[in-house]
N, C-alpha and C positions, 0 to 999 in steps of 0.2 A: 787596686786588681787585688792585692790581699784580704782585704775587708769585704769587697764583694764575694769574693770565695767561701769567706766564714759566714757572712751573711746568707749565703745560696744554702750551707751546710746546714746551719742553725734551721732554715726555713725547711729544708728536708727533713731533719729531725722531727719538727714540730708536727708537720703534716703527718709523717709516719706513726706518732704520737695519738693524733686525733684518731686515726682509724684502728686503735688495737681495742680489742675486747678481752676482757676476760670471760673464760665460760669454762664448762665440764667438758674434757674429753673421757670416752667412754671405755672403758677395758675391762677384762674378766671372762669369766666363764660366761655361758647361756644360762641365765637364771640366776646368776652369783655376781654380778654385775657391781664394779666399783668405778668411780671418777678421780682423775687428776683435775685438779684447777691449773687451767693455763692461761698464758698470754699469748693471743694469737692475733692477727690480721683479721679484720670484721669480715672480708670476702672469702677466708680459708675454710675449707670444709671441718664440720666436728671433729673428726677423728684424724684431722693432716696434721701436717710437722708444726707444732708450737714454736713461738719465740723462745718461750723462759714456761717450766713448770713450777709454779708456785704452792701448788698444796697437795692433799688428797683428802677425799671425801668415801665412806663407805657408808651407803643407806641402809644397809642389813644391821650395822652394827652401830651404826651413828658416830664410828669413830671419824674425825677431822684433824687432819694436823697441817696447820699455814704455816707459809716463811715469810713472817709479820714485816720485817723488812723490806722484802723485794715487792709486795703486795702493796704497802705505801708507797714507794718508788713510782710504780707503776702507775695507782691512783694520783700521785702526783703529777706525773705525766700528761695524764687525761684519760687514760684508761676506763672505759666503761664496761662495767660488768653487768651479766645478764641477770634475771630476776631470780633464778637460784643461786647463782654466786652471791648475788646481794645480800638475800637471806642468810646464807652461810657466814658472811663477812659481817651482818650485824649481830649474829649469836657469836661470834669470835671477839667481838667488840674492836673490830677495825673501822665500822661506820657506824654512825650515829640511824636510829630507827625513825625514818620518814615515810609520811604516808604520801604516794605517789598520785598523781592526777588521773591514772587510769583506777587505780584502787577505787578513790571516791566515786567514779563515773561507773563501774561496775557494781558497786554496793548498789549504789541508787536505782540501777535497773533491776538487780535483784528485788529490792524492796518494792518495785511498782510489781513486777512480774508475782510476789508473794500476794500483795493486795489486789491484785486483778483476779486469782485464784480464789482468793477467800470469799471476793465479791459473788466469782460464778457460783461456789457451794452454798452461801446464804440464799442467794437468788434463787434456786432450783425448788419447785413445790415441790412437797411430799411425795405427790401421788407420781411424780416422775421417777424420783429414787426407788419407789417401791415395786416401779413395773422395771426398772435397770435392774433390780436384785432379784426379782424373779421370774 
């Protein structure tokens, strides 16, 4: 009975940890925005009540304060950082910089678009470009 109760509680904690996101919570005046780095449930609103505040980021002055112990604990529990938080953690040295598959796909699409644009520009006859200008 007791083992089943403990197993149930551990399972609940594991499920809860899987659903935790590390994200930025906006605060401050209009046009003078700052962000708090928070741990919250993945289904909660951006500015909703967080589970824990883990740091601070001011994009205007590039000031960053991180609670490294709490961040390491949350990451070890399986919390998933958003892209913006991931870049802050990489700059702070808490995560290793890694290239994600979405970045590879996005860069490949950008390169294809550049090649297609360059091909369009080089294939235009000079008479059409003169008519467009004049």
